[in-house]
N, C-alpha and C positions, 0 to 999 in steps of 0.2 A: 488487578492493576487498573489504574485510573486512565491510562491511554488506550483508546480503542482504535483499531485500524479499520478503515472503510474502503480499502482497495477494491473489494468485491463489488461494492456499490458503484464506484467510479467506472470500473470495467464494464459493468452492465449498462450504465448510462451511455458509455462510448461504444458499446457493442463490439468489444475487443476480447478475444480469447486469451487465455493464459499463455498459450504457445506463441501467439502473435506478439503479445506484450514482451515476452521473454526475448524474442528475436530482436525487437526494436530497441529494447533497453540494454541488451547485452548482459543479462543476468540469467543464471541457470533457472530453468523451469521450476525445479524443486525449491529453490530459494524464494522465488516469487510466490509459490504456493504457500510457503510458511508465512510470508507477509500477508497474503490474502486471507489466511485462516486465523491470523493473530497469534501464531505460535512462535514468535520471535521476541527476544528481549531487547534487541537493538536493531537499528537500521542506519546504514551509512548515508551521509548527506549526499554523496555522489549518486547513490542508488535512488534516493528520494528525488533528487534533481532530475535524473533521467526519466523516472516514472512520470513526474509532473510535466516534463517536456513532451513526452509521447501522448499523455492523456489530456494535455492542454488544460491543466488545473493548478490549483495552489496547494501547498502542503496541508493547509487547514481543511481541504476537501477530503484528504485521505486520513489525517490524524484528528482524533477527537479526544478532548479531555473531559472526563466525567469524574467529579469529586466523589471519593468514597465516603460513605457514611461512617461516622465514628460511633462505636458502641458505648 
């Protein structure tokens, strides 16, 4: 997939744990864990909005587009 999730990097930069982020965002720990590890195919804008609010960042800090090479 060409979209790479960088939530783990932002959490490390902000020194916030998955449990703490889960509490503040209001999303289940297991769902944030899937986002953190990139094991999701979609993310709600409301969830992205809440994550960006808590981490004081922009969506582009969490989402990265990397063009896939064509064979």
